[in-house]
N, C-alpha and C positions, 0 to 999 in steps of 0.2 A: 177384401174385408179384413183378412188376417193382419196385414201390415198396417192398415188404418187404425184398427182397434188396439194395436200394440204401440201406437204412437210413432211409427217408423215411416209414415208417409208424409213427406215434407213439401211436396209440390206435385201438381198434375198438369199435364198438357191437354188443353181443350181445343178441339177442332171438330170437323165433321167431314163426311165423304161418303161416296158410294162404296158398298162392300165388295170390292174386288180384291182378290188375294194379292198381296204384295203392293197394293196401290195406296198412296196417301194423297188424297185430293186436296187437303188443306182448305176446306171450305169453312165458312163461318159457323161457329158453335150452334148446334141445334137447328141448322138450316135444312138438313135432309132427314134427320132422325130426331125429332123433338121429344118423342116419348123416351127414347134411350138417353137423351141428355137429362131429362127429368129424373129418370131412374138412377142415373149416375150421381146426380146431386143428392138424391135421397140416401144412397148408400154412403156418400161422404159424410152426411149429417149423422147417420146412424153409427158411424165409426168415430164421431167427434173430431172430424178433420179440422185442423187449425193451420194448415199449410197455405201455400201460394198457388195461384192459377197462372198458367202460361198459355198464351194463345199462339198456336202454331198454324197460321193461315197464310195463304199466298195471294194477296190482292194484286192480280195482274192488270185488270181493267178498272178496278175500283179505287177510290181514294183510300189510301192506307189508314189515314187518321179516322175517317168515317167508319171503315171496317173495324178498327180497333174499338171505337166507341160502341159499335153494334155488338161486338163480342162481349164487352163489359156489361152492356145492358141486358143481353140474353143470359149471361151467367147469373146476374143478380135476379132476373126474372125466374129462372129455373130454381135457384136457391130458395127464393121466397115461396114458390109453389111446392117445393119439396117440404118446406117447413109446415105449410098448410096441410099437406097430406099426413104428416106425422101427428099434428094436432088433431086431425080428423079421425085418427084411429086406424090408419092403414095397416099397421102391424097386427092389431087384433083381428081385423077383417081378413087379412091374409092367412092368419093361423087357422081360421075357420074354413079356408079353401073356398071362399065365396067370390068367385071370379066376377060375377055381375056387380056385386057391391063394390069391389075394388075398381072395376071399370067406371062405375057411376061416380065414385069419389074422385078419380083422376079426371073424368070429364068435367065434373063440377069445378074442380080446382083450375083446370086449364082453360075453360071457356069463359070464366069471369075475369075481367080485367086484362083482356088480350092486349 
């Protein structure tokens, strides 16, 4: 957050993977941890990120063009859902430490328009 809000974050690498120490699985963005992908996009928006996205994935069996298209679609999806959460007042709800209300807001945002 510190670098993003200072305007010093120019690009971010997006991918996903299983959380093994020292491993980089290079899976499609949001494929394993969709809620983390959503939270990441939320923080990028909260810091007024204006940089570039880079997809660091490794399509071994997949069509690389199809995988790139999927990554772009998922990044746009999570960006839009993060915007909905901000408009829905997630910051105010979070400051009240109302975990159930935050959960309900995230559930509502992510379950519509899948």
